[in-house]
C-alpha positions as CSV (number, residue, x, y, z in Angstrom):
1,M,106.5,5.2,-75.4
2,G,110.0,4.0,-74.7
3,P,113.6,4.6,-75.6
4,L,113.1,3.5,-79.2
5,V,109.6,4.7,-80.0
6,V,108.0,8.1,-79.9
7,A,104.3,8.7,-80.6
8,T,103.5,11.9,-82.5
9,T,99.9,12.0,-81.2
10,T,98.4,12.2,-77.7
11,G,95.4,10.2,-78.6
12,P,95.0,6.4,-78.3
13,L,96.9,4.3,-80.9
14,G,95.1,2.2,-83.4
15,R,95.7,-1.5,-83.6
16,D,98.2,-1.2,-86.5
17,A,100.1,1.5,-84.7
18,Q,100.2,-0.7,-81.5
19,R,101.7,-3.5,-83.5
20,W,104.4,-1.3,-85.0
21,A,105.2,0.2,-81.6
22,A,105.6,-3.3,-80.1
23,V,107.9,-4.5,-82.9
24,L,110.0,-1.3,-82.9
25,S,110.3,-1.3,-79.1
26,A,111.6,-4.9,-79.2
27,G,114.3,-4.0,-81.7
28,A,116.0,-5.9,-84.5
29,Q,115.0,-9.5,-85.3
30,S,111.7,-9.2,-83.4
31,A,108.3,-10.2,-84.9
32,L,104.7,-10.5,-83.9
33,C,103.9,-14.0,-82.6
34,G,101.1,-16.0,-81.0
35,L,97.6,-14.6,-81.1
36,S,99.0,-11.2,-82.1
37,A,100.5,-12.7,-85.3
38,L,97.3,-14.6,-86.0
39,E,95.3,-11.4,-85.6
40,A,97.5,-9.7,-88.1
41,H,97.0,-12.7,-90.5
42,G,93.3,-12.2,-90.3
43,L,92.1,-14.5,-87.5
44,R,88.8,-13.3,-86.0
45,G,87.3,-13.9,-82.6
46,W,90.6,-14.5,-80.7
47,G,92.0,-11.0,-80.3
48,R,93.6,-9.9,-77.1
49,A,94.5,-6.4,-75.7
50,E,98.2,-7.2,-75.4
51,V,100.6,-7.4,-78.3
52,V,103.0,-10.3,-78.1
53,V,106.4,-10.1,-79.8
54,R,109.1,-12.8,-80.2
55,V,112.6,-11.5,-79.4
56,S,116.1,-13.0,-79.2
57,R,116.9,-14.9,-76.0
58,G,118.2,-12.6,-73.3
59,R,116.9,-9.4,-74.8
60,A,115.0,-7.0,-72.5
61,V,112.2,-4.9,-74.0
62,A,111.3,-1.5,-72.7
63,G,108.0,-0.4,-74.1
64,P,104.3,0.2,-73.4
65,P,102.6,-1.9,-70.7
66,W,100.5,-3.7,-73.3
67,V,103.6,-5.2,-75.0
68,R,104.7,-8.6,-73.9
69,A,108.0,-10.2,-75.1
70,T,108.5,-13.9,-75.4
71,T,111.3,-16.2,-76.7
72,G,111.4,-19.7,-78.0
73,R,113.8,-22.5,-78.7
74,S,112.4,-23.8,-82.0
75,P,113.1,-21.8,-85.1
76,V,110.1,-20.1,-86.7
77,R,109.4,-18.6,-90.1
78,V,108.9,-14.9,-90.3
79,V,106.9,-13.2,-93.1
80,R,105.9,-9.6,-93.9
81,R,102.4,-8.3,-93.5
82,G,102.2,-4.7,-94.8
83,G,105.9,-4.4,-94.0
84,L,105.4,-5.7,-90.5
85,P,107.5,-8.8,-89.4
86,V,105.0,-11.5,-88.4
87,V,105.6,-15.1,-87.5
88,A,104.0,-17.4,-90.1
89,V,100.5,-18.6,-89.5
90,E,101.4,-22.3,-88.7
91,D,104.2,-21.4,-86.3
92,A,102.1,-18.7,-84.6
93,A,99.2,-21.0,-84.2
94,V,101.2,-23.8,-82.7
95,G,102.9,-21.4,-80.3
96,A,99.6,-19.8,-79.2
97,A,98.0,-23.3,-78.8
98,A,100.9,-24.5,-76.7
99,A,100.5,-21.4,-74.4
100,S,96.8,-22.0,-74.0
101,P,95.7,-22.8,-70.4
102,S,93.7,-25.9,-71.5
103,A,93.9,-28.6,-74.2
104,A,90.3,-27.7,-75.2
105,A,91.3,-24.1,-75.8
106,A,94.4,-25.2,-77.7
107,G,92.4,-27.5,-80.0
108,G,89.7,-24.9,-80.5
109,L,92.3,-22.4,-81.7
110,L,93.7,-24.8,-84.3
111,A,90.2,-25.6,-85.5
112,A,89.4,-21.9,-85.8
113,V,92.6,-21.2,-87.9
114,V,91.5,-23.9,-90.3
115,Q,87.9,-22.9,-90.3
116,Q,88.8,-19.3,-91.2
117,R,90.9,-20.6,-94.2
118,L,94.2,-19.3,-92.9
119,T,96.0,-22.6,-93.5
120,T,95.4,-26.3,-93.8
121,P,95.4,-29.2,-91.3
122,A,98.4,-30.8,-93.1
123,R,100.5,-27.7,-92.7
124,L,99.6,-27.3,-89.0
125,R,100.4,-30.9,-88.4
126,D,103.9,-30.4,-89.9
127,A,104.4,-27.4,-87.6
128,V,103.3,-29.4,-84.5
129,L,105.7,-32.2,-85.4
130,A,108.6,-29.8,-86.1
131,A,108.0,-27.9,-82.8
132,G,108.9,-31.0,-80.8
133,P,107.4,-31.8,-77.4
134,V,105.1,-28.8,-77.1
135,R,102.4,-28.6,-74.5
136,H,99.0,-30.2,-75.5
137,R,100.9,-32.0,-78.4
138,A,98.7,-35.1,-78.3
139,E,95.5,-33.2,-78.3
140,L,96.6,-30.9,-81.1
141,L,97.4,-33.8,-83.3
142,A,94.1,-35.5,-82.5
143,V,92.1,-32.4,-83.2
144,L,93.9,-31.9,-86.6
145,D,93.0,-35.5,-87.5
146,D,89.3,-34.7,-86.9
147,V,89.5,-31.3,-88.6
148,E,91.1,-33.0,-91.6
149,G,88.1,-35.4,-91.6
150,G,85.7,-32.4,-92.0
151,A,85.2,-30.9,-88.6
152,Q,85.3,-27.1,-88.7
153,A,85.0,-26.2,-85.0
154,L,85.8,-27.7,-81.7
155,S,82.1,-28.5,-81.1
156,E,82.1,-30.6,-84.3
157,V,85.3,-32.3,-83.2
158,R,83.5,-33.2,-79.9
159,L,80.5,-34.5,-81.9
160,V,82.7,-37.0,-83.8
161,R,84.3,-38.2,-80.5
162,L,80.9,-38.5,-78.9
163,C,79.7,-40.7,-81.7
164,R,82.8,-42.9,-81.4
165,S,82.5,-43.3,-77.7
166,A,78.8,-44.2,-78.0
167,G,79.5,-46.7,-80.8
168,L,77.5,-44.6,-83.3
169,P,78.5,-44.2,-87.0
170,V,80.7,-41.2,-87.6
171,P,79.0,-38.7,-89.8
172,V,80.2,-37.2,-93.1
173,Q,81.2,-33.6,-92.2
174,Q,81.0,-30.5,-94.4
175,A,79.2,-32.4,-97.2
176,V,78.0,-30.1,-100.0
177,R,74.3,-30.1,-100.8
178,L,72.1,-28.0,-103.0
179,D,69.0,-26.8,-101.1
180,A,65.5,-26.2,-102.4
181,T,66.5,-22.8,-103.8
182,G,69.6,-24.2,-105.6
183,R,72.1,-22.7,-103.2
184,R,75.2,-24.6,-102.1
185,R,75.1,-25.6,-98.4
186,Y,77.8,-27.1,-96.3
187,L,76.4,-29.5,-93.7
188,D,78.0,-30.0,-90.3
189,A,77.0,-33.6,-90.0
190,L,75.3,-36.0,-92.5
191,W,74.3,-39.6,-91.9
192,E,73.1,-41.7,-94.9
193,L,70.7,-44.4,-93.7
194,D,70.4,-47.9,-95.3
195,D,66.9,-47.1,-96.5
196,G,68.1,-44.1,-98.6
197,R,67.1,-41.4,-96.2
198,C,69.5,-38.9,-94.6
199,V,69.8,-37.4,-91.2
200,L,71.2,-33.9,-91.0
201,L,72.6,-32.3,-87.9
202,E,73.8,-28.7,-87.5
203,V,76.2,-27.9,-84.6
204,D,75.7,-24.3,-83.6
205,G,77.9,-22.3,-81.3
206,V,76.9,-19.7,-78.8
207,G,76.6,-17.0,-81.4
208,H,73.6,-18.8,-83.0
209,V,71.4,-18.1,-80.0
210,E,71.2,-14.5,-81.1
211,E,67.7,-13.6,-82.4
212,G,68.7,-12.8,-86.0
213,R,71.0,-15.8,-86.5
214,W,68.6,-18.2,-84.7
215,Y,65.8,-17.4,-87.2
216,D,68.2,-17.5,-90.1
217,D,69.2,-21.0,-88.9
218,L,65.5,-22.1,-88.9
219,L,65.0,-20.9,-92.4
220,R,68.2,-22.6,-93.6
221,A,67.1,-25.9,-92.0
222,A,63.7,-25.6,-93.7
223,E,65.3,-25.1,-97.1
224,V,68.2,-27.5,-96.8
225,S,65.8,-30.4,-95.7
226,R,64.7,-30.7,-99.4
227,P,67.5,-30.7,-102.0
228,A,67.2,-29.1,-105.4
229,G,65.4,-31.2,-107.9
230,G,62.6,-32.2,-105.4
231,A,64.1,-35.5,-104.1
232,R,62.0,-36.7,-101.2
233,D,64.7,-38.1,-99.0
234,H,63.8,-35.7,-96.2
235,V,60.5,-34.7,-94.7
236,H,59.6,-31.3,-96.1
237,L,56.4,-29.5,-97.0
238,T,55.9,-27.7,-100.2
239,P,52.4,-26.2,-100.6
240,Q,50.6,-27.4,-103.7
241,R,47.8,-25.5,-105.4
242,T,44.9,-27.0,-107.2
243,A,45.2,-26.6,-111.0
244,G,43.7,-23.3,-112.1
245,A,43.1,-22.1,-108.6
246,R,44.2,-18.6,-107.8
247,R,44.2,-16.6,-104.6
248,P,45.2,-13.0,-104.0
249,P,48.7,-12.4,-102.7
250,R,49.0,-11.9,-98.9
251,C,49.9,-8.2,-98.9
252,L,49.7,-5.5,-96.2
253,P,47.0,-3.1,-97.2
254,P,48.4,0.4,-97.9
255,A,48.3,2.8,-95.0
256,A,46.6,6.1,-95.2
257,G,48.8,8.6,-97.0
258,A,51.1,5.8,-98.3
259,P,52.9,6.5,-101.6
260,A,51.2,5.3,-104.8
261,A,52.1,1.8,-106.1
262,G,55.4,1.7,-107.8
263,A,56.9,4.5,-105.8
264,A,60.5,3.7,-104.9
265,S,60.2,4.4,-101.2
266,E,60.4,2.6,-97.9
267,G,56.7,3.1,-97.4
268,A,55.8,1.5,-100.7
269,V,57.9,-1.5,-100.0
270,V,56.3,-2.0,-96.6
271,A,52.8,-1.6,-98.0
272,S,53.4,-4.3,-100.6
273,L,54.8,-7.2,-98.5
274,D,53.9,-10.5,-100.0
275,V,54.3,-13.1,-97.2
276,R,54.7,-16.9,-97.7
277,S,55.7,-19.7,-95.3
278,V,58.2,-22.5,-95.4
279,F,57.9,-25.4,-93.1
280,Q,60.2,-27.6,-91.1
281,P,59.1,-30.8,-89.4
282,V,58.9,-31.2,-85.6
283,V,59.7,-34.8,-84.6
284,R,59.4,-37.0,-81.5
285,L,63.0,-37.7,-80.5
286,G,62.4,-41.2,-79.2
287,T,60.8,-42.5,-82.5
288,G,61.6,-40.0,-85.2
289,E,57.8,-39.7,-85.8
290,V,56.7,-36.3,-87.3
291,V,54.2,-34.8,-84.9
292,G,53.8,-31.4,-86.7
293,Y,55.4,-28.6,-88.6
294,E,56.7,-25.2,-87.7
295,A,55.8,-22.3,-90.1
296,L,58.6,-19.8,-90.9
297,A,57.6,-16.6,-92.5
298,R,59.5,-15.2,-95.6
299,G,58.8,-12.3,-97.9
300,S,58.2,-13.3,-101.5
301,S,57.7,-9.9,-103.2
302,A,60.1,-9.3,-106.1
303,N,60.9,-5.8,-104.9
304,G,60.6,-6.2,-101.2
305,P,62.6,-7.7,-98.3
306,R,62.7,-11.5,-98.0
307,E,64.3,-12.1,-94.6
308,P,61.9,-11.9,-91.6
309,G,64.2,-9.5,-89.8
310,D,63.9,-7.0,-92.6
311,L,60.2,-7.6,-93.0
312,F,59.5,-6.8,-89.4
313,A,62.0,-3.9,-89.2
314,R,60.2,-2.1,-92.0
315,A,56.7,-2.9,-90.6
316,R,57.8,-1.7,-87.2
317,A,59.1,1.6,-88.6
318,R,55.6,2.3,-89.9
319,D,53.8,0.9,-86.8
320,R,52.2,-1.9,-88.7
321,V,53.7,-5.0,-87.0
322,D,50.2,-6.2,-86.0
323,E,49.1,-6.3,-89.7
324,L,52.3,-8.1,-90.7
325,E,51.8,-10.6,-87.8
326,W,48.4,-11.4,-89.1
327,A,49.6,-11.8,-92.7
328,C,52.2,-14.3,-91.4
329,R,49.5,-16.3,-89.6
330,V,47.3,-16.3,-92.7
331,A,50.3,-17.5,-94.8
332,A,51.1,-20.3,-92.2
333,V,47.5,-21.6,-92.1
334,E,46.9,-21.4,-95.9
335,G,50.2,-23.0,-96.7
336,A,49.6,-25.8,-94.3
337,L,46.1,-26.5,-95.5
338,E,47.2,-26.5,-99.2
339,A,49.9,-29.0,-98.3
340,G,47.4,-31.3,-96.7
341,V,48.5,-30.9,-93.0
342,E,45.6,-32.2,-90.9
343,A,45.0,-33.5,-87.4
344,P,46.6,-35.1,-85.5
345,L,49.5,-33.1,-86.9
346,V,50.1,-29.8,-85.1
347,L,50.9,-26.5,-86.8
348,F,53.4,-24.3,-84.9
349,A,53.5,-20.6,-85.6
350,N,55.8,-17.9,-84.1
351,V,54.0,-14.8,-82.7
352,A,55.5,-11.7,-81.3
353,P,54.5,-11.4,-77.6
354,D,53.6,-7.7,-77.9
355,V,50.8,-8.3,-80.5
356,V,49.7,-11.9,-79.6
357,T,46.3,-10.6,-78.4
358,A,46.0,-7.8,-81.0
359,A,42.9,-7.9,-83.1
360,P,43.3,-7.9,-86.9
361,S,42.4,-4.8,-88.9
362,Q,39.2,-4.8,-91.0
363,S,41.2,-5.4,-94.2
364,T,43.1,-8.2,-92.6
365,R,39.9,-9.8,-91.4
366,C,38.5,-9.8,-95.0
367,S,41.7,-11.3,-96.5
368,S,41.8,-14.1,-93.9
369,A,38.1,-15.0,-93.9
370,P,38.5,-18.1,-96.2
371,V,41.2,-19.4,-93.9
372,S,39.2,-19.0,-90.8
373,A,36.5,-21.2,-92.3
374,C,39.1,-24.0,-92.8
375,A,41.1,-23.6,-89.6
376,S,38.8,-26.0,-87.8
377,S,40.8,-28.8,-89.3
378,W,43.1,-28.7,-86.3
379,S,40.3,-28.3,-83.7
């Protein structure tokens, strides 16, 4: 691999082996730096194929083609990660940000380093000031000010700047809130209005458009819109039942040949899905008026899956998606009726396109008959 490093295998090197090969090829007083150092410290989502090492000025490095050597004028701190010499997080982050092609990329990198809990904004600010007149210096300091105020990503930094430029109040960022289930939630942006109500805003990156994460975000929004304890400072529907009234759980009827009740098998879990709905408001942007509610399916069985992705994966494995779809529709309509949703409010339900025209099974028709009689409330 070079005059100083010999590989004892003919196969491709793992990432750790590449780092060692790069440092050994660079010789004494070298260390991983920039994005390579941050990757070694645990930064995710910013990896590059090349391995960058910091070397003494004037030193030539003969090594693999994926090794790049760089030098610097400002002194940096070097630490050990598994015995490997690595430039400290703060110095590596500032160096990588200064080498970024744009100020936006540089600011996004510093925000990611803080978001992933590798260091703090105060330590990064000290490193920027100590580095002197580095590239993008003004933007880096401005981003750190916003991150220290609560922004966790470049998109959230831009939200704060957008509010300022438009003369809008700056939101409280990363406020802690207990949702309807008692879980701690960190909110991207929170405005507290004069009348006691709150406005919540989530700033989602491109990864949130994936199907699984998108639906999880919808469920999270439905649960966080009402805090633990039942305070009504947000619009949220919680179905209420008449005292003494009981109705059978919405379960998928067992398929022919399915295991007996209580059997610890995949089939038994699928056959006993109890589906419920949570609701989130749909509002008119111009006025804030609530025009309807979107129903989001969740499993409520104690021994079955709760997340919609798991529900449908198990139903799909047994070719029973159409039955689960109808169970979700029944849960949406019943829950909305019990909560008092009536015209002109609109109920929105999500339906898989491959079963949207499928007819319900006989057992599903029987279980949904009472709902069909009441569904005319929206007609």
